[in-house]
N, C-alpha and C positions, 0 to 999 in steps of 0.2 A: 275487377271488371264489373260494370253495371249494365244490366239488360233491362230495358224499359218494360214494365208490366204488360203493356199493350202488345209489344213484340213477343213476349213469352206466350201470351194468350193466342196469338196468330200461329206461332210455331206449334202449339198444342193442337189447335184446330187442324192444321195441315197434317200433322202426324196421325190424328184421329181419322181423317179422311183416308189416308194411306192404309191404316189398319183395317178400316171398313172394307175397302176394295180387296185387300188381301184375303180377308175373311170370306167375301163373296166367291173369290176364285177357289179357295179351299173347299167351301161347301159344294160348289159345282163339281169339282174334281171328285169329291167323296160321294155325293148323293145323286148326281145327275150323270155320272160317268163321262164328263167332259175332260179330256186329257189331251196332251200333245201326242202326235202320232207315235206309235210304238213299233210299227213294222219297219224297222231300220234294216233294209236289205240293200247291199251295194252291188253295183254292176259296172263294168267297164264300158262307158259310152262310146268309145272309139271302136269297140269290137262287138257291137250289138248284132251285126249281121253274122257273126261267127258263133254267137251264143245259141244254145239249143232252144231255149224258151222263146226268144225274140227273133228267131230266124224268120225269113219271109213267109215260109209255108205254115208257120205257127201263129201268125198274126190274125186278129179278128176273133170271132166267136167260136168257142169250142166247149164241148160238154165233157167233163172228166169222167173217170170210172165210177164215181159216186153219184153221177147225175147233176153235179153242180155246174152252172154256166159260168165260164171264165172268159173274159174279154181282154185280149192283149193288144195294146196299141203303142205306137211310137210317135212322139212329138218331135218333129224336126223343123228346122227353120221354114216357116210359112206353110206347113202342112201337117196333118195328122194322117198316119197310115194305120189301117186302111181308111180311105176317104169316106166310105159308106158301109154300114153294117146293119144287120137285122137281128133283133132280139125279141124274146117273148115278153108280153105284158104280165104284170103281177107276179113276177118271178124274181127271187133274190139272186143277184149275180155279183161277181167280183170283177172289178176293172183293175187291170195292172198296166200302169203307164211308165214309160221310160223316155228320157230325152236323149237325142243323138247329138245335141250341140249346146244350147244355152238354156237358161231358166225359162220355163213355160208355165202356164196355168191352164187348167181345164175347168170349164163351168158348163153345166147342162141345165138350162132354165127349167123350172117346174119340178126339180128333183133335189135331193140333198147332195148331189154330185158337184163338188167344187174342191179342187186340190191343186197344189203346186207340184210341178214335175221338175225336180232338181237333177241336173246332170250327175251321173254316178250313183243314183239311188233309184229304187223301184217305188213308185207311189201306188198304194193299194187302197181302193175304196169299195165298200159294199153298198149297193143300191138296188132299187127296183123301180120300174116305170109303172105308174098307176093305171094308165090307159093307153090304148093303141094310138099311133099317130107318128108324126115326124118330129124329132127332137134335135136341135142343133147342139153340137159340142163346140164351144168357142174358147179360144185362147184369151185369158184375161190377165196375162203378164206381158208387158211390152217386150218383144223379142227381135225387133228390127223393122226395117222399112216396109216389109210385106206383112206385118203383124195383123192388119185389118182384114187380110184375105185368109187368115188361118182359121179354118173351121172344118168340121166333119158332120156327116148326117147319120143319125141313128133312127132307123125305121123300127118302130115298136109294133109288133103284130100280135093278134090274138094267139093264145097258146096253141090251139089246134092248127091254125094257119102256119105258125112258125114250125111246128113239128112236121107238117106236110112239106114245107120248104126244105127242112133238114133231110127228110127221107129222099126227096127228089135230088138233092145235091149229093148225098151219099151214094145214090143209085148211079148218078152220072160219073162219080169217082170210080165206082167199081167196074164200069164199062170200059174204062181206059186201060 
């Protein structure tokens, strides 16, 4: 079987380009810590309302025993729950997202927050908001006819203002 020298040269060029890109991926994985998501945590999407973590009373912003801010949200067809939350500025926080139905995506402009929310899995992203203001959380994966109405609002407050809000909310809870 005879292979033309020009064809051999083009095959070598194509293989060289592939090796170059694989090398870049390897370097990024090793030196820049760019990897595929490793937090593989499964959940039964049909029973979210029965799970302890994603029960209605546990959605939204919570501060755990170590002072870490954790935000739990559900992406369901055409809405994010809760629809509006308030978080502190310049504070590292963990977002935990689940889907109750189909594949969704979450993107918060002006942050590093962009992830897919796959049914049956918990998507976890750590982020912080650099300055106070209103940030939209948008679905960036087509999920049906109402996809363009799927958003949530994140109110980012100064740390002291957010702590005052938390104190007033906890005081109202204790009065009940």
